[in-house]
DOLOKE-190865 format. One line per field, with one value per residue (C-alpha): x, y, z; residue number from 1; residue in three letters. Coordinates in Angstrom, 2 decimals. Example, Ala and Ser with C-alpha at 12.3 -4.5 7.8 and 13.67 -1.06 7.14 Angstrom:
// residues 2
east	(12.30 / 13.67)
north	(-4.50 / -1.06)
up	(7.80 / 7.14)
i	(1 / 2)
aa	(ala / ser)
***
This chain:
// residues 349
east	(0.02 / 1.25 / 1.38 / 1.34 / 0.43 / -1.92 / -2.22 / -4.35 / -1.52 / -3.36 / -2.84 / -4.71 / -3.62 / -1.97 / -4.92 / -2.80 / -0.85 / -2.82 / 0.43 / -0.13 / 2.86 / 3.10 / 2.09 / 5.79 / 6.90 / 4.14 / 5.17 / 8.86 / 7.75 / 5.88 / 8.93 / 10.65 / 7.81 / 7.68 / 11.47 / 11.22 / 8.52 / 10.62 / 13.70 / 11.61 / 10.41 / 6.68 / 5.19 / 2.88 / 2.55 / -0.55 / -1.44 / -5.08 / -6.54 / -8.49 / -9.48 / -9.89 / -7.86 / -7.36 / -5.44 / -2.34 / -2.38 / -4.79 / -2.39 / -1.26 / 0.74 / 2.97 / 3.67 / 4.14 / 6.72 / 8.65 / 8.40 / 9.71 / 12.98 / 13.24 / 12.51 / 13.69 / 11.19 / 7.90 / 4.86 / 3.42 / -0.43 / -3.11 / -5.58 / -7.69 / -7.74 / -11.20 / -11.76 / -15.27 / -14.02 / -10.75 / -9.79 / -8.94 / -6.35 / -4.49 / -4.71 / -3.16 / -0.46 / 0.50 / 0.78 / 2.51 / 5.09 / 5.18 / 5.74 / 8.54 / 10.31 / 9.79 / 10.93 / 7.47 / 6.08 / 3.04 / -0.59 / -3.93 / -6.60 / -9.74 / -12.63 / -15.70 / -14.41 / -15.98 / -15.77 / -17.47 / -15.34 / -13.76 / -17.14 / -18.03 / -14.33 / -13.92 / -17.39 / -19.27 / -22.81 / -23.28 / -26.43 / -24.02 / -22.06 / -22.55 / -22.50 / -19.27 / -17.30 / -18.65 / -17.90 / -14.51 / -13.36 / -14.31 / -12.09 / -9.20 / -9.14 / -9.33 / -6.46 / -4.45 / -4.93 / -4.79 / -2.00 / -4.47 / -7.87 / -11.31 / -14.03 / -17.07 / -19.29 / -21.62 / -19.04 / -15.96 / -15.06 / -14.73 / -11.44 / -10.90 / -7.87 / -5.87 / -2.48 / -1.91 / 1.62 / 3.85 / 3.25 / 4.25 / 6.89 / 4.08 / 1.80 / -0.83 / -0.33 / -2.48 / -5.83 / -7.69 / -11.20 / -11.84 / -15.30 / -17.03 / -19.53 / -21.80 / -22.82 / -22.94 / -19.43 / -18.24 / -19.80 / -18.47 / -14.94 / -15.18 / -16.91 / -14.10 / -11.44 / -10.04 / -8.56 / -10.85 / -9.90 / -12.44 / -12.45 / -13.41 / -13.17 / -15.92 / -17.99 / -17.33 / -15.19 / -17.33 / -20.31 / -18.03 / -17.46 / -20.46 / -19.05 / -15.83 / -17.90 / -19.94 / -16.80 / -15.53 / -18.83 / -19.00 / -15.31 / -16.12 / -19.35 / -17.29 / -15.13 / -11.96 / -9.02 / -9.45 / -5.69 / -5.66 / -8.25 / -6.94 / -8.60 / -7.17 / -8.57 / -7.87 / -8.39 / -7.27 / -4.48 / -1.66 / 1.22 / 3.16 / 5.32 / 2.42 / -1.29 / -1.76 / 0.67 / -0.93 / -4.50 / -3.43 / -1.58 / -4.23 / -7.46 / -7.06 / -6.27 / -9.02 / -11.61 / -10.58 / -10.70 / -13.73 / -15.55 / -14.99 / -16.02 / -18.98 / -20.13 / -20.00 / -22.26 / -24.55 / -22.93 / -22.46 / -18.88 / -16.88 / -16.53 / -13.69 / -16.01 / -16.79 / -13.09 / -12.07 / -14.72 / -13.31 / -9.72 / -10.96 / -10.60 / -14.09 / -13.68 / -12.38 / -9.34 / -5.97 / -4.56 / -2.06 / 1.31 / 2.81 / 1.39 / -2.12 / -1.94 / -0.41 / -3.17 / -5.88 / -4.48 / -4.30 / -7.86 / -9.05 / -7.11 / -9.17 / -12.26 / -11.47 / -8.39 / -7.13 / -4.01 / -3.20 / -3.70 / -3.28 / -3.39 / -4.07 / -1.46 / -2.92 / -6.40 / -5.78 / -2.22 / 0.16 / 3.75 / 6.17 / 8.36 / 5.46 / 4.54 / 8.08 / 8.24 / 4.82 / 6.05 / 9.23 / 7.33 / 4.96 / 7.83 / 10.21 / 8.07 / 4.35 / 4.98 / 7.52 / 5.41 / 2.42 / 4.32 / 5.71 / 2.37 / 0.82 / 3.68 / 3.28 / 1.48 / -2.16 / -1.80 / -4.19 / -3.46)
north	(-0.06 / 3.51 / 6.11 / 9.87 / 13.32 / 15.94 / 19.58 / 22.53 / 24.97 / 27.09 / 30.85 / 31.57 / 33.28 / 31.02 / 30.01 / 30.72 / 33.71 / 35.37 / 35.67 / 35.32 / 34.51 / 35.68 / 33.41 / 33.57 / 32.08 / 29.56 / 28.26 / 28.24 / 26.10 / 23.82 / 23.03 / 22.09 / 19.83 / 17.95 / 17.57 / 16.04 / 13.64 / 12.51 / 12.05 / 10.23 / 7.61 / 8.55 / 7.58 / 10.43 / 14.06 / 15.88 / 19.57 / 20.83 / 23.56 / 26.45 / 29.91 / 31.61 / 33.83 / 31.10 / 28.74 / 29.60 / 27.28 / 27.81 / 25.97 / 22.57 / 21.73 / 24.87 / 23.93 / 20.22 / 21.15 / 23.05 / 20.06 / 17.80 / 19.80 / 19.29 / 15.44 / 12.22 / 9.45 / 10.67 / 10.66 / 14.13 / 14.60 / 17.14 / 16.79 / 17.67 / 19.25 / 20.89 / 19.47 / 20.87 / 24.46 / 23.79 / 22.86 / 19.11 / 19.75 / 22.26 / 20.01 / 17.18 / 19.34 / 20.80 / 17.42 / 15.92 / 18.56 / 17.74 / 14.13 / 15.01 / 17.12 / 14.42 / 11.56 / 9.80 / 10.63 / 12.74 / 12.00 / 13.80 / 13.50 / 14.88 / 16.03 / 18.28 / 20.27 / 21.02 / 24.80 / 26.54 / 29.76 / 28.51 / 28.18 / 31.96 / 32.80 / 30.83 / 31.55 / 28.20 / 27.70 / 25.73 / 24.18 / 22.23 / 20.85 / 17.29 / 17.52 / 19.62 / 16.98 / 14.05 / 15.68 / 16.98 / 13.61 / 12.09 / 14.51 / 14.28 / 10.49 / 10.85 / 13.22 / 11.08 / 8.00 / 9.38 / 11.63 / 13.01 / 13.73 / 14.15 / 15.06 / 17.26 / 18.12 / 20.87 / 22.75 / 23.20 / 23.81 / 20.53 / 19.01 / 17.56 / 15.30 / 17.72 / 16.71 / 17.30 / 17.72 / 17.30 / 13.55 / 12.30 / 9.73 / 7.41 / 5.90 / 6.45 / 9.11 / 8.02 / 9.72 / 9.15 / 10.26 / 11.85 / 11.19 / 12.37 / 9.60 / 9.90 / 6.35 / 7.74 / 8.99 / 5.72 / 3.62 / 5.98 / 5.58 / 1.80 / 1.70 / 3.79 / 1.73 / 4.56 / 4.37 / 6.09 / 8.32 / 8.51 / 11.37 / 10.56 / 13.74 / 13.36 / 10.55 / 6.89 / 5.39 / 2.19 / 4.13 / 4.44 / 0.79 / 0.31 / 2.83 / 0.83 / -2.39 / -0.68 / 0.31 / -3.34 / -4.57 / -2.09 / -2.80 / -6.54 / -5.95 / -3.90 / -7.05 / -5.48 / -7.17 / -7.24 / -7.03 / -3.61 / -2.09 / 0.84 / 2.71 / 5.58 / 6.62 / 10.46 / 11.83 / 14.71 / 13.95 / 15.13 / 13.22 / 14.37 / 12.61 / 12.08 / 11.91 / 14.89 / 17.04 / 16.00 / 16.84 / 20.16 / 21.31 / 20.09 / 21.37 / 25.19 / 25.42 / 22.66 / 24.61 / 27.85 / 26.56 / 24.19 / 26.78 / 29.32 / 26.89 / 25.94 / 29.57 / 29.77 / 26.75 / 27.04 / 24.31 / 24.68 / 25.29 / 22.25 / 21.67 / 20.08 / 17.34 / 16.54 / 16.86 / 14.31 / 11.88 / 12.25 / 11.37 / 8.42 / 4.96 / 5.26 / 8.75 / 10.02 / 12.04 / 10.43 / 12.62 / 11.17 / 9.74 / 7.38 / 4.25 / 5.57 / 6.60 / 3.22 / 1.34 / 3.44 / 3.07 / -0.73 / -0.80 / 1.15 / -1.17 / -4.03 / -2.06 / -1.09 / -2.99 / 0.18 / 0.32 / 4.01 / 6.09 / 9.91 / 12.25 / 15.94 / 17.83 / 20.12 / 21.59 / 25.23 / 26.81 / 25.10 / 26.15 / 24.98 / 23.10 / 21.14 / 20.14 / 19.10 / 16.92 / 15.44 / 14.45 / 13.06 / 10.79 / 9.85 / 8.87 / 7.17 / 5.64 / 5.21 / 4.24 / 1.51 / 0.03 / -0.12 / -1.67 / -4.28 / -5.12 / -5.42 / -7.54 / -10.04 / -13.55 / -13.24 / -9.50 / -8.21 / -5.94)
up	(0.01 / -0.89 / 1.84 / 1.13 / 1.94 / 0.34 / 1.19 / 0.31 / 1.22 / 3.70 / 3.87 / 7.04 / 10.21 / 12.91 / 15.10 / 18.33 / 17.45 / 14.64 / 12.57 / 8.92 / 6.60 / 3.04 / 0.10 / -0.98 / 2.33 / 2.31 / -0.95 / 0.19 / 3.21 / 0.90 / -1.11 / 2.11 / 3.07 / -0.19 / -0.23 / 3.28 / 2.29 / -0.61 / 1.67 / 4.38 / 1.99 / 1.47 / -1.84 / -2.84 / -2.49 / -3.48 / -3.95 / -4.01 / -6.36 / -4.89 / -5.98 / -2.58 / -0.34 / 2.38 / 0.06 / -1.89 / -4.86 / -7.89 / -10.33 / -8.85 / -11.92 / -11.63 / -7.94 / -8.73 / -11.51 / -8.88 / -6.52 / -9.39 / -9.14 / -5.38 / -5.36 / -6.91 / -6.22 / -4.62 / -6.96 / -7.55 / -7.95 / -7.87 / -5.11 / -6.73 / -10.25 / -10.50 / -13.98 / -14.35 / -14.68 / -16.48 / -20.11 / -20.21 / -23.15 / -21.01 / -17.94 / -19.99 / -21.37 / -17.94 / -16.24 / -19.14 / -18.66 / -14.87 / -15.93 / -18.12 / -15.55 / -12.94 / -15.19 / -14.93 / -11.43 / -12.29 / -11.71 / -12.17 / -9.45 / -11.05 / -9.22 / -9.35 / -6.37 / -2.97 / -3.48 / -6.39 / -6.74 / -9.98 / -11.92 / -12.07 / -12.30 / -15.60 / -16.86 / -16.10 / -14.91 / -11.75 / -13.33 / -15.47 / -12.60 / -13.32 / -17.25 / -17.12 / -15.15 / -17.24 / -20.57 / -19.59 / -18.03 / -21.29 / -23.26 / -20.75 / -21.32 / -25.03 / -25.16 / -22.72 / -24.78 / -28.30 / -29.80 / -32.38 / -31.24 / -32.85 / -30.36 / -29.84 / -26.96 / -25.42 / -23.25 / -25.39 / -29.02 / -31.04 / -32.11 / -35.45 / -35.85 / -33.58 / -32.29 / -28.55 / -27.23 / -25.32 / -24.47 / -21.03 / -19.98 / -18.67 / -21.15 / -19.95 / -17.19 / -14.22 / -13.91 / -10.58 / -9.90 / -6.56 / -5.12 / -1.83 / -1.52 / -4.52 / -5.87 / -9.48 / -9.20 / -7.78 / -10.55 / -13.23 / -12.02 / -11.94 / -15.54 / -16.96 / -15.37 / -13.32 / -9.82 / -7.13 / -4.37 / -1.59 / 0.88 / 4.46 / 6.53 / 8.98 / 10.69 / 11.10 / 8.27 / 8.33 / 6.66 / 3.57 / 3.16 / 0.86 / -1.53 / -1.93 / -2.15 / -4.97 / -6.70 / -6.64 / -7.79 / -10.71 / -11.61 / -11.91 / -13.71 / -16.33 / -16.80 / -15.55 / -14.00 / -10.34 / -9.76 / -11.49 / -9.03 / -7.03 / -4.13 / -2.16 / 1.14 / 1.73 / 5.26 / 7.63 / 10.08 / 12.22 / 13.97 / 16.92 / 19.42 / 21.84 / 21.47 / 23.58 / 21.69 / 18.50 / 19.59 / 21.16 / 18.06 / 15.59 / 17.28 / 17.05 / 13.39 / 12.67 / 14.63 / 12.91 / 9.30 / 9.59 / 11.52 / 8.73 / 5.98 / 8.25 / 8.54 / 4.67 / 4.29 / 7.29 / 9.37 / 13.22 / 14.29 / 15.40 / 19.15 / 21.19 / 22.03 / 18.38 / 17.57 / 20.36 / 18.92 / 15.46 / 16.59 / 18.49 / 16.67 / 15.33 / 13.93 / 10.64 / 11.88 / 12.11 / 14.90 / 17.50 / 18.19 / 15.51 / 17.08 / 17.14 / 13.51 / 12.63 / 14.30 / 12.62 / 9.15 / 9.65 / 10.93 / 7.92 / 5.67 / 7.18 / 6.30 / 2.77 / 1.57 / 0.00 / -2.17 / -1.16 / 1.89 / 1.83 / 4.84 / 4.62 / 6.63 / 7.85 / 8.24 / 8.91 / 9.38 / 11.69 / 12.46 / 9.76 / 12.35 / 13.45 / 9.90 / 9.29 / 12.41 / 11.40 / 8.07 / 9.48 / 11.89 / 9.14 / 6.80 / 9.24 / 11.82 / 10.59 / 6.87 / 7.71 / 10.38 / 8.25 / 5.30 / 7.57 / 9.00 / 5.61 / 4.29 / 7.01 / 6.84 / 5.99 / 5.00 / 2.34 / -0.56)
i	(1 / 2 / 3 / 4 / 5 / 6 / 7 / 8 / 9 / 10 / 11 / 12 / 13 / 14 / 15 / 16 / 17 / 18 / 19 / 20 / 21 / 22 / 23 / 24 / 25 / 26 / 27 / 28 / 29 / 30 / 31 / 32 / 33 / 34 / 35 / 36 / 37 / 38 / 39 / 40 / 41 / 42 / 43 / 44 / 45 / 46 / 47 / 48 / 49 / 50 / 51 / 52 / 53 / 54 / 55 / 56 / 57 / 58 / 59 / 60 / 61 / 62 / 63 / 64 / 65 / 66 / 67 / 68 / 69 / 70 / 71 / 72 / 73 / 74 / 75 / 76 / 77 / 78 / 79 / 80 / 81 / 82 / 83 / 84 / 85 / 86 / 87 / 88 / 89 / 90 / 91 / 92 / 93 / 94 / 95 / 96 / 97 / 98 / 99 / 100 / 101 / 102 / 103 / 104 / 105 / 106 / 107 / 108 / 109 / 110 / 111 / 112 / 113 / 114 / 115 / 116 / 117 / 118 / 119 / 120 / 121 / 122 / 123 / 124 / 125 / 126 / 127 / 128 / 129 / 130 / 131 / 132 / 133 / 134 / 135 / 136 / 137 / 138 / 139 / 140 / 141 / 142 / 143 / 144 / 145 / 146 / 147 / 148 / 149 / 150 / 151 / 152 / 153 / 154 / 155 / 156 / 157 / 158 / 159 / 160 / 161 / 162 / 163 / 164 / 165 / 166 / 167 / 168 / 169 / 170 / 171 / 172 / 173 / 174 / 175 / 176 / 177 / 178 / 179 / 180 / 181 / 182 / 183 / 184 / 185 / 186 / 187 / 188 / 189 / 190 / 191 / 192 / 193 / 194 / 195 / 196 / 197 / 198 / 199 / 200 / 201 / 202 / 203 / 204 / 205 / 206 / 207 / 208 / 209 / 210 / 211 / 212 / 213 / 214 / 215 / 216 / 217 / 218 / 219 / 220 / 221 / 222 / 223 / 224 / 225 / 226 / 227 / 228 / 229 / 230 / 231 / 232 / 233 / 234 / 235 / 236 / 237 / 238 / 239 / 240 / 241 / 242 / 243 / 244 / 245 / 246 / 247 / 248 / 249 / 250 / 251 / 252 / 253 / 254 / 255 / 256 / 257 / 258 / 259 / 260 / 261 / 262 / 263 / 264 / 265 / 266 / 267 / 268 / 269 / 270 / 271 / 272 / 273 / 274 / 275 / 276 / 277 / 278 / 279 / 280 / 281 / 282 / 283 / 284 / 285 / 286 / 287 / 288 / 289 / 290 / 291 / 292 / 293 / 294 / 295 / 296 / 297 / 298 / 299 / 300 / 301 / 302 / 303 / 304 / 305 / 306 / 307 / 308 / 309 / 310 / 311 / 312 / 313 / 314 / 315 / 316 / 317 / 318 / 319 / 320 / 321 / 322 / 323 / 324 / 325 / 326 / 327 / 328 / 329 / 330 / 331 / 332 / 333 / 334 / 335 / 336 / 337 / 338 / 339 / 340 / 341 / 342 / 343 / 344 / 345 / 346 / 347 / 348 / 349)
aa	(unk / unk / unk / unk / unk / unk / unk / unk / unk / unk / unk / unk / unk / unk / unk / unk / unk / unk / unk / unk / unk / unk / unk / unk / unk / unk / unk / unk / unk / unk / unk / unk / unk / unk / unk / unk / unk / unk / unk / unk / unk / unk / unk / unk / unk / unk / unk / unk / unk / unk / unk / unk / unk / unk / unk / unk / unk / unk / unk / unk / unk / unk / unk / unk / unk / unk / unk / unk / unk / unk / unk / unk / unk / unk / unk / unk / unk / unk / unk / unk / unk / unk / unk / unk / unk / unk / unk / unk / unk / unk / unk / unk / unk / unk / unk / unk / unk / unk / unk / unk / unk / unk / unk / unk / unk / unk / unk / unk / unk / unk / unk / unk / unk / unk / unk / unk / unk / unk / unk / unk / unk / unk / unk / unk / unk / unk / unk / unk / unk / unk / unk / unk / unk / unk / unk / unk / unk / unk / unk / unk / unk / unk / unk / unk / unk / unk / unk / unk / unk / unk / unk / unk / unk / unk / unk / unk / unk / unk / unk / unk / unk / unk / unk / unk / unk / unk / unk / unk / unk / unk / unk / unk / unk / unk / unk / unk / unk / unk / unk / unk / unk / unk / unk / unk / unk / unk / unk / unk / unk / unk / unk / unk / unk / unk / unk / unk / unk / unk / unk / unk / unk / unk / unk / unk / unk / unk / unk / unk / unk / unk / unk / unk / unk / unk / unk / unk / unk / unk / unk / unk / unk / unk / unk / unk / unk / unk / unk / unk / unk / unk / unk / unk / unk / unk / unk / unk / unk / unk / unk / unk / unk / unk / unk / unk / unk / unk / unk / unk / unk / unk / unk / unk / unk / unk / unk / unk / unk / unk / unk / unk / unk / unk / unk / unk / unk / unk / unk / unk / unk / unk / unk / unk / unk / unk / unk / unk / unk / unk / unk / unk / unk / unk / unk / unk / unk / unk / unk / unk / unk / unk / unk / unk / unk / unk / unk / unk / unk / unk / unk / unk / unk / unk / unk / unk / unk / unk / unk / unk / unk / unk / unk / unk / unk / unk / unk / unk / unk / unk / unk / unk / unk / unk / unk / unk / unk / unk / unk / unk / unk / unk / unk / unk / unk / unk / unk / unk / unk / unk / unk / unk / unk / unk / unk / unk / unk / unk / unk / unk / unk)
***
């Protein structure tokens, strides 16, 4: 099983001090984080796309291209690319370039996005939310799989025997579909033979088991090789030297950022009691010392049999030194223990 990190690259005030670093400094910190993840032996590093003042990155491919110059082995993915409001041809070209720069380590994680700012920004109608993604995913896969493309649709100008360059090192470059628990999205990913990334950021992980089961059923129904099936579980987390230190470091920024998003969407703010429930074994957050996080990843592997596990570090701004220590513990303590456990007798995928 692959183990990795994804980040939304927050640009929010420190929840404890109120200090706000510049976007320039946040990106410099990010390059140190991805370099350490690579050195520590993690498998994947993902960067999200947002078009809001509280997140720095609107163009994941540009940032991942810079990360390619600072790393040697870690895979580099968007998390996610908001494909519905982008041009699939440009997305392919950008990530093909990252693939060339990284010598074959780029991936695209395509999603509809949990925020909607990009739709009016690029002139799209939210009423077309579903059809935009479906059509643009179709075009992205066509461009990925064919050097010359003939295609037509509702939301973009047609292509007639149009060559698309550059071509990536990987043939094909991996395209994951990110889903948040919509059955139709799960079935679409399986039918198309695409790996699925399932976000679990709240509530009991057990309630997502039917979605993974549905994906496997749809994959088999489509007549695809079961050995090629890939599932990623993506969750929020934070690792420190002790459980108490992890919880005390993670809660203030979590409350700040989730509270802000909640106010925008009409949700009640998170409480410490809810946070403590989420970091328990039955909750969605992987917050604690290395052993606590090891145990929870292994428990979720029993539930899902996933082939990849990505943790979002962090939710809200945290001190850079704390994030570096978190990544170090993840790569040098948690990941080796998880790999060893899964390699043992009777281990699953």
